[in-house]
N, C-alpha and C positions, 0 to 999 in steps of 0.2 A: 562477451555479451554484456549489454548494459541496459539500464532502465533509467527513466527520468522521473524524478519526484516533483510534483507540482502542488503547491498549496493554493487554495482557491484564490488567494490574493497575491501571495508571494511565490515566486518560482524558485525551487530548489532542485538541483540536479542530483540524481542518484544513479550510480552505475556500478558495474562490476564485471570482472573477467569471468570466464566460464567456471573455473575451479572454485573461486570464492563465492560466486553467485549460486553455486550448487551446495554450499555448506548447509547441512540440516541441523535442526535442534533435537534435543532429547525429548521424545514425546511419549505420553502414556500409550501403551500398546492397544488399549481398548478404545479410548476416546480420541486419541490423536492430539490431545492438549499438551502444550509445552509444560514440562515439569522442572526445568532448570533454567536459570538466567544464563543466556549465552547468545552469541551472535548467530544469526541465521542468514544464509544467502538470500538475496532478493528473489531468486527463482524458486525458493523453497517455502515462501510464506504461504499460509493457508488461511481460509476464512476462519475468523474467531481468534487468530493469534493476537496476543497482547504485546505491545511494544513500548520501549523507552525511545521516544522520538529524538532525532538529532537536534542539536541546538540550532538556532537561527543563523549561527555562524557558518553554516554549510551552503548558504545561498550560492548557487552557481557551481558548487563542487560536486564531484562524483563520489559515490559510495558503493560498495559491493555487498555490504551486509547491513542488517538492522538488528538492534539489540532486542531480543525476545525475552519475555518474562511470564511466569505463570499468572493467569488473570486474577487470581485471588490476592496477588500482591499489587500495591499501588503502581499503576502504569499510566502513560499519557497518550496511548494510541491503540487502536484495535482494527485489525483487518476486517472490514465490513463485507467485502465481496471481491471475487475475481471475475472479470468480464473479458470476453474476447473482443478485440478490435474488429469493427465491421470491415468487410472486404476480402477476408480470407488470406490464405498462404501466398497467393500469386500477386496480391495487390502491391503496387509500389509504395514506398514510404510516404505517408501523407503529409509529413512535416509536423514539427512540435506544436504549432498553433492549432492545427486540425485535431491532433491527438488530445491536446488540452481541452478543446471544446467538447470532443466526444467524451472524455473522461468526466468532465463536469456534469454533462447531461446524464450519462449512464450511472455515475456514482450517486447522484441525487435520486434517481429512480430506484436504485438498489436500497438506499436509506429508507425511502418510503415503503418499499416492499418488505424490508426486514423489520421495521418498527411500527408501521401503520401511521407514522407521523410525517408531517410536511417539513422537510429539512429547512426550508427557507423561513419558517416561522418557529422552529424549535429553538428554545433558548439555551440549550445545553451543549450542542455539538458543532464542531468545525470539520470541514472535509479536506483531506489531503489525498493524493494518489501517486502511484508509480505507473509510468507508462513507457513504452519502448523508446529507445533512442535510434538514430539512423543506423548505428553499428549493430545494435542488438536485433533490429528489424532484418537487416540484410545478412548478417553473419549467423545469428542464432535463431532466426525465424521466430522472434519474440513478437507475439500478437496479443499480449495480455495486459490489461489495466488492473492494478491492485488498488481498490478503494479503501482508504483508511480514515476512520473518524477519530477526532481528538476532542477533549473537553474544551469548550469555548473559552473558559477562563484560564486555560493552560495549566491548571493544577492536576496533579496525579489523582487517579480515581481507582476504585475497585469495581465500579459499574461495568457491566458487559452489555454492549448494544445488541449483539447477535443472539442473545439467549432467548 
């Protein structure tokens, strides 16, 4: 199973096999927050997870995990929302371009819902997302987009968008 990571301007592929994509983080039993720095499978990411984003050197490469970190520590990405792709389980794979369009629209909506701010005029954040690949769509029934916000200036932050 794989996922596809797309930055609003630059395309980055992110993918994983089922076993690695299912790798979970050590989480607080009450809050579900990540308590240790460790890799998390792309299928185990949760809203509010803070991440160390891959370098720009992965453009076009596939990855199966993201480095997760407690949000109190400097991080450069946060899972804003998990949204289901339109069309349901029986829909044919729509293609990366259609998924990118849907992810951009839906993630921007989620940003406004979560923060009350207009993403397009917000001076602080950039949007990234994970979306299904053709393989994860057909083999793993992957229909989820993972919206991720990153600081616009690229510097680590301890700010949390979803709080």
